[in-house]
C-alpha positions as a printed Julia matrix, in Angstrom:
286×3 Matrix{Float64}:
  67.74  -43.69   78.26
  64.2   -42.44   77.94
  65.51  -38.92   77.34
  67.72  -40.08   74.48
  64.78  -41.98   72.9
  62.59  -38.89   73.14
  65.25  -36.68   71.54
  65.67  -39.15   68.68
  61.88  -39.31   68.17
  61.59  -35.53   68.0
  64.41  -35.32   65.51
  62.72  -37.98   63.35
  59.42  -36.16   63.39
  61.12  -32.88   62.48
  62.92  -34.48   59.56
  59.7   -36.1    58.3
  57.86  -32.8    58.46
  60.65  -31.04   56.64
  60.6   -33.69   53.92
  56.81  -33.33   53.47
  57.18  -29.54   53.3
  59.89  -29.75   50.66
  57.83  -32.26   48.62
  54.75  -30.05   48.72
  56.76  -27.02   47.58
  58.17  -29.02   44.69
  54.71  -30.2    43.59
  53.32  -26.65   43.75
  56.23  -25.33   41.69
  55.65  -28.0    39.04
  51.9   -27.18   38.87
  52.64  -23.48   38.5
  55.17  -24.12   35.75
  52.72  -26.4    33.89
  49.91  -23.84   34.11
  52.2   -21.09   32.84
  53.3   -23.25   29.91
  49.68  -24.06   28.99
  48.73  -20.38   29.18
  51.59  -19.42   26.87
  50.67  -22.14   24.36
  46.88  -21.48   24.42
  45.63  -19.94   21.15
  44.24  -16.44   21.4
  40.65  -16.17   20.06
  39.81  -12.7    18.71
  36.6   -11.27   20.15
  34.29   -8.36   19.38
  31.77   -6.55   21.51
  28.07   -7.27   20.94
  24.94   -6.21   22.78
  23.42   -8.78   25.16
  20.44   -8.58   27.51
  21.28   -7.77   31.12
  17.95   -9.23   32.27
  15.36  -11.68   31.01
  13.21  -10.09   28.31
   9.71  -11.42   27.63
   7.41  -11.19   24.63
   6.02   -7.67   24.22
   8.61   -5.92   26.43
   9.92   -2.61   25.15
  13.65   -2.83   24.51
  15.46    0.05   26.2
  19.11    1.08   26.37
  19.23    0.2    30.07
  18.28   -3.42   29.21
  21.5    -4.13   27.29
  25.23   -4.39   27.99
  28.27   -5.07   25.83
  29.83   -8.54   26.05
  32.86   -9.98   24.25
  31.92  -12.61   21.69
  34.21  -14.85   19.57
  34.61  -13.14   16.22
  34.39  -16.42   14.3
  31.14  -17.46   16.02
  28.92  -14.38   15.76
  25.19  -15.18   15.43
  23.41  -13.66   12.44
  21.72  -10.35   13.24
  23.77   -9.2    16.26
  24.15   -5.5    17.11
  27.54   -3.95   17.81
  26.73   -0.28   18.26
  23.88    1.87   19.48
  23.28    3.45   16.05
  22.41    0.04   14.6
  20.05   -0.87   17.43
  18.4     2.54   17.77
  18.97    4.37   14.44
  18.4     8.1    14.5
  16.85    8.12   11.02
  14.22    5.56   12.14
  12.8     6.87   15.4
  10.46    4.68   17.34
  10.35    2.04   20.02
  11.46   -1.56   19.51
   9.7    -4.51   21.14
  10.69   -8.07   21.98
   9.07  -10.7    19.74
  10.81  -13.73   21.27
  11.87  -14.32   24.86
  15.55  -13.56   25.49
  17.46  -14.87   28.52
  19.95  -12.83   30.56
  23.31  -12.42   28.76
  21.8   -13.79   25.53
  22.67  -11.82   22.39
  20.12   -9.32   21.09
  19.23  -10.52   17.57
  17.32   -8.73   14.8
  14.86  -11.64   14.42
  13.86  -11.33   18.07
  12.86   -7.67   18.08
  10.61   -5.48   15.95
  11.74   -2.82   13.52
  11.89    0.7    14.99
   8.42    2.17   15.33
   6.55   -1.1    14.71
   4.27   -2.56   17.33
   4.69   -6.18   18.25
   1.98   -8.09   16.38
   1.04   -9.39   12.94
   2.61   -6.62   10.84
   6.04   -7.37   12.28
   5.76  -10.99   11.07
   4.71  -10.26    7.47
   7.27  -10.11    4.7
   7.0    -7.86    1.65
   4.07   -8.89   -0.55
   2.39  -10.93    2.18
  -0.9   -10.45    3.98
  -2.61  -12.14    6.9
  -5.38  -14.66    6.21
  -7.53  -16.21    8.94
  -8.7   -19.83    8.76
 -11.52  -21.09   10.96
 -10.56  -24.3    12.77
 -11.84  -26.62   15.5
 -10.46  -29.5    17.56
 -10.25  -31.83   14.54
  -9.15  -29.41   11.82
  -6.69  -27.42   13.95
  -4.36  -30.26   15.09
  -6.02  -30.39   18.54
  -4.48  -27.21   19.91
  -0.83  -28.11   19.3
  -0.2   -25.3    16.8
   1.97  -22.3    17.72
   2.84  -19.05   15.93
   5.92  -19.78   13.85
   4.8   -23.32   12.9
   4.21  -24.27    9.27
   1.18  -26.22    8.06
  -0.19  -27.85    4.92
  -3.78  -26.86    4.07
  -6.16  -29.55    2.76
  -9.55  -28.84    1.19
 -12.46  -31.29    1.23
 -15.46  -30.62   -1.01
 -17.53  -31.78   -3.97
 -16.38  -31.6    -7.58
 -18.16  -32.44  -10.82
 -17.51  -35.79  -12.46
 -16.26  -36.27  -15.99
 -19.76  -36.24  -17.45
 -20.63  -33.0   -15.58
 -23.52  -34.77  -13.87
 -22.17  -36.96  -11.09
 -20.5   -35.27   -8.12
 -17.74  -36.8    -6.05
 -16.22  -35.71   -2.74
 -12.45  -35.22   -2.81
  -9.71  -34.07   -0.45
  -6.93  -32.06   -2.07
  -3.73  -30.37   -0.86
  -4.17  -26.74   -1.91
  -1.37  -24.94   -0.02
   1.81  -26.37    1.46
   4.07  -25.12    4.25
   2.33  -21.83    5.0
   3.57  -20.03    8.1
   1.3   -19.44   11.1
   1.66  -15.94   12.52
  -1.13  -15.96   15.11
  -3.43  -18.29   17.03
  -6.8   -16.72   17.87
  -5.83  -13.21   19.03
  -2.23  -13.94   20.01
   1.01  -13.9    17.99
   3.16  -14.87   20.99
   5.44  -17.79   20.12
   6.25  -18.42   23.79
   2.8   -19.8    24.71
   3.33  -22.98   26.75
  -0.23  -24.16   27.36
  -2.29  -26.02   24.78
  -5.77  -24.72   23.97
  -8.33  -25.41   21.27
  -8.05  -22.58   18.77
 -10.99  -21.17   16.87
  -8.95  -19.3    14.26
  -5.46  -19.65   12.82
  -3.88  -16.73   10.94
  -1.3   -17.49    8.25
   0.99  -15.35    6.08
   0.1   -15.71    2.39
   0.38  -13.94   -0.93
  -2.66  -12.32   -2.54
  -3.14  -15.29   -4.87
  -2.94  -17.74   -1.97
  -5.44  -15.61   -0.05
  -7.89  -15.71   -2.94
  -7.49  -19.5    -3.23
  -8.09  -20.0     0.49
 -11.13  -17.72    0.41
 -12.67  -19.76   -2.39
 -11.77  -23.03   -0.68
 -13.19  -21.96    2.68
 -16.5   -20.91    1.11
 -16.96  -24.11   -0.91
 -15.74  -26.82    1.44
 -13.91  -27.68    4.63
 -10.27  -26.84    5.43
  -7.98  -29.03    7.54
  -4.46  -28.24    8.7
  -1.54  -30.64    8.91
   1.53  -29.67   10.96
   4.78  -29.76    8.94
   7.99  -31.03   10.56
  10.69  -28.45   11.31
  13.22  -30.17    9.03
  10.78  -31.08    6.26
  12.14  -29.47    3.07
  10.31  -31.76    0.65
   8.46  -30.22   -2.3
   4.76  -30.99   -2.23
   3.17  -32.54   -5.3
  -0.46  -32.57   -6.41
  -2.3   -34.72   -3.87
  -5.97  -35.63   -4.31
  -7.94  -38.49   -2.81
 -11.62  -39.43   -3.24
 -13.73  -42.09   -1.58
 -13.1   -44.72   -4.26
  -9.32  -44.27   -3.99
  -9.57  -44.37   -0.21
 -11.45  -47.68   -0.26
  -9.54  -49.11   -3.22
 -12.62  -49.33   -5.46
 -11.89  -49.48   -9.17
 -14.42  -48.12  -11.63
 -15.86  -50.72  -13.98
 -14.85  -50.04  -17.54
 -17.77  -49.93  -20.02
 -17.98  -53.04  -22.18
 -17.93  -52.23  -25.84
 -21.06  -53.55  -27.5
 -20.44  -55.69  -30.5
 -22.1   -54.39  -33.59
 -24.92  -56.72  -34.56
 -24.31  -58.49  -37.83
 -26.4   -56.9   -40.54
 -28.85  -59.29  -42.24
 -30.7   -58.46  -45.45
 -33.86  -60.33  -46.46
 -36.41  -60.4   -49.21
 -40.04  -61.45  -48.94
 -41.09  -64.35  -51.07
 -44.39  -66.16  -51.34
 -44.46  -69.9   -51.13
 -47.91  -71.07  -51.83
 -50.2   -69.44  -49.31
 -47.31  -68.35  -47.03
 -44.99  -65.33  -47.18
 -41.45  -65.92  -45.91
 -38.31  -63.77  -45.54
 -35.42  -65.2   -47.46
 -31.84  -63.96  -46.61
 -29.93  -62.37  -49.46
 -26.5   -60.66  -49.69
 -26.63  -57.0   -48.54
 -25.81  -54.3   -51.01
 -22.27  -53.05  -50.57
 -21.42  -55.91  -48.2
């Protein structure tokens, strides 16, 4: 009896195992069929080859051919300024080394805005556009936004000084916005945008036109300059801004009171007995 029970138990276990095996095969077949169907229905995205960094590149590094590799990039999502062939990146008609101006991570696309032009050293000249020059502004902890400025930031420049009053005698102290949204290209002696530590700058160099440079020179020699950091998304157009002490404190100038013209009185001297008196008479032409 025990033998028959054991045989039946073994047969049951074998059948259960067979059923589990068949179920697992069926599930695997369904998964494979579903994956194949999804692969056939997936849209094909066209790609093109672009140069990417094969290692992390830091500010000031020389860009060499061994530092780049070709990677496939979606054709409809190409960043502006990518390079797709060696002739574009290292043109034969423009010999010279190229340097990294902004840190680039491994497998990040090499972009034109992140490297210098062939033959140009990394520094101020690579950050100036046509018609621009570099102008240095002296700053301290209060006028230089307490060390939070970085190359690449934009600032408004305010001038504080004395101007002549309306009567050319009285002087008043005013603060006026003289330049708006000028680009910083260097802090002290560094044009590295990847500086992470804050420090109190002594000079800030900005990119300006010749006219702006002349205005800043005059302003710096006749008063005090202060910088105000502009937000990254601030596209507002600056208007004429000027504040003096009276406007700051809300003091209104007293308007001069017009003096009433005294009524004209005409008299004539007459003698009454021993006395001489002035008698009023109508004025001529009145």
